[in-house]
N, C-alpha and C positions, 0 to 999 in steps of 0.2 A: 505521542504518535506511535501507532503500532507498526509491526513489520510490514503489513500489506500497504499501509498508507505511505510509508517511506518508499517502498518498491514502486508504487504508482507514480510518486513524484519523480523519482530517478528516471523512470522509463519515459515519462512525459517530457522531461527536460532534454534527455538524450535524443528522442525522436525529433524534437524541434531543431536541435543542432544539426542532426543528419539531414533533415529536409532543406535547411539553409545551405549545407555543404553540397548537396546534389544540384541545387539551383546554380551555385557558383561554378561547380564542376562543368555543367552543360554550357554555361556562358564561356568558359575557357576553352572547352572543346570546339565550339563553333568559331571562336576567334582563330584558333590554330587551323581549323579546317578551311575557313573562308579566306585565310591569308594566302593559301596556295604555296606556302613556303615549306611545308612538311609533307612527307609521305606517311600518313597516319596508318594506312593498311588496316590490319585486324588487331592492333595493339590494344591491350587493356588500358584503362585509364591510368592506373598506378605506373605502369611501364612507360606509357606515352609521355606523361608529365615529366617523369624522371629523365627520359631520353632526350627530350627537347628543351629541358629547362634552361640550359646555357644560351640557347638561341632565342628565348622569348623576348619580346619588347616590353616596354614599361607597363602597358595596359594588361598584357598577358601575365607579367610577373605579379602584378598587384592582386590578381585573382588567384594566382598560385599560392601566394603567401597567405591569403585569406583562408584558403582551403586547408593549409598547414595548421593555422591557428585553430581552426575549427576542429581539426583532428586532435589537437592537445586537449581541447575542452571535452570532446567525446571520450577520450581516454580517461579524463578525471572522473567523469560520472560513470563510465563503465567500471572503473576500479572501485568506486564507492558502492555500486550495485553488487559487484562480486564480493566485496567485503561483507555487505549485509547478508548475502546468501551464505557465505562461509561461516558467519557467526550464528546462523539459525538453521543449521543443517537438518535438524529434526522436522522443521516445518516443510522442507522440500518434499517430504513424503506425501504432502497434501495433493500434489499433482505432478504429472509428468512434465507439464509446462515449466515448472520451477527447475527441475533437474535439467531440462533442455536448455533453459536460459543459463544455468550454471556452466554447462559444457560449452555453449556458444561463447560466453565471456572468457572462459579459459583459453580458447583458440584465439579470439580476437586480441586479448592482451598479450599473448605470446607473439603473434605476428607484429603487434605494435612495438614490442620490445626489440624484435629482430630488425625492424624497419628503422629504428632509431639510429642504427649504424650506417644507413645509407647517406649519401652525400645530400640528396634532396628528397627527404621523406615527404609524402603528401597524404594520401588516403590509405585507409586500411579496410579491406573487404574480407568477409567470410562468406562463403557460398556453398554450392553443391560439391565442389571439389574438397572442401574441408569437412564434409559430412554434417558438421553441426552448424547449420544456419540459425538465424534468429527465429525463435518459435512463434509462428504466426497465431494470433488469437490470444496471446498471453494477456494483453491489455484488458480484454473483456473478462477473461478469467479473474484477474486481480480486482477489477471493478465490481464483479458479481460477488466476490468473496468479502469485499469491504462492506457492500450493502447487506449481505447476510449476517455479518458480525454485528452491524449497527442494529438491525432488526432484533437479533437475539438479546442484545443489551437493553433495548427498549422494553422487550417483553420481561426481562429480568427485573428492570427498575419498576415496571408496573406491578409485578408480583410482590416486590418488597414493599411497595406502598400500600397494597391491599392488606398485607399481613400486619404492617405497622398500624394501619387504621383499626383493624380488629383488636390488636393488643391494647391500643389506647382508648378503646370504647369503654365507658363506665358500665359496671354491672347493671343488668336490667332488674328493676324492682318488680318482684312477683306479687307480693302482698305488703301493703303498707299499714294495714290495720289488723290487730290481733282478732282472733276468732271470737273472743268474748266481748269485743266492742271497746275495750279500754284504750282511749286515745292518749293517755299520758304515759306512754311507753316509748323508750328511745329505740326507734326502728332504724336499723343500719342497713347499708346496701349489702354487707356481708350476710347478715341474718336473712334478709329478703331474697337474696340471690342463691343462697345455699340450700334453702328448704323450699320445696314446691308446695307443701301442704299448709293450710292455715294453722297457726299456733296460738296458744293462749298467751295472755300478757305475762304470766308467771314464767313460761318457758322462755319467752323472748328476753325477759330481764335476766334470767340465769345465763343465757348465751351472751348477752351484752356485757355481763360482768366478767367473762373469761378473759 
């Protein structure tokens, strides 16, 4: 599996995890909001969940813990993606998308490591305030690059097959009968293919004896 195929797989898995986490996050938010037990105000989700964690009921805590577990899974795949980029830095010059992803993951992982010291870590966000958000459009770039590489390989294989077919083709027989009509002469493909003019039986016999 090449670099771009690995990157595609990591991105797809991470996005599925994030979508699941966002779904559970919204469920928890509305549970807290509809309970009328908390003044949520304008708090960000990370701050909100940490602030009210100790006052959550069992249903709320179940979703909170699920969010935390998903954060650990996201961190795992973000780490693998960052490692892949780190080990293939020369490829990053293929596109600004790759360098932007590299920068985004640097910040995300740094925030994740800092958050590990919190008593109740939950979600990790990077956005406008962090300058380096997730590069929108990178999934299409990676998909297009994979398709382009596959097409190039198919063209290369077809060219190799054509060359091999030409190399394996037997020499074309130009003349199979000497110019003097003698049919008791050993006509070889080497003789026939090497010379384009009719030869006498004596000439052919001399060449064949070489």
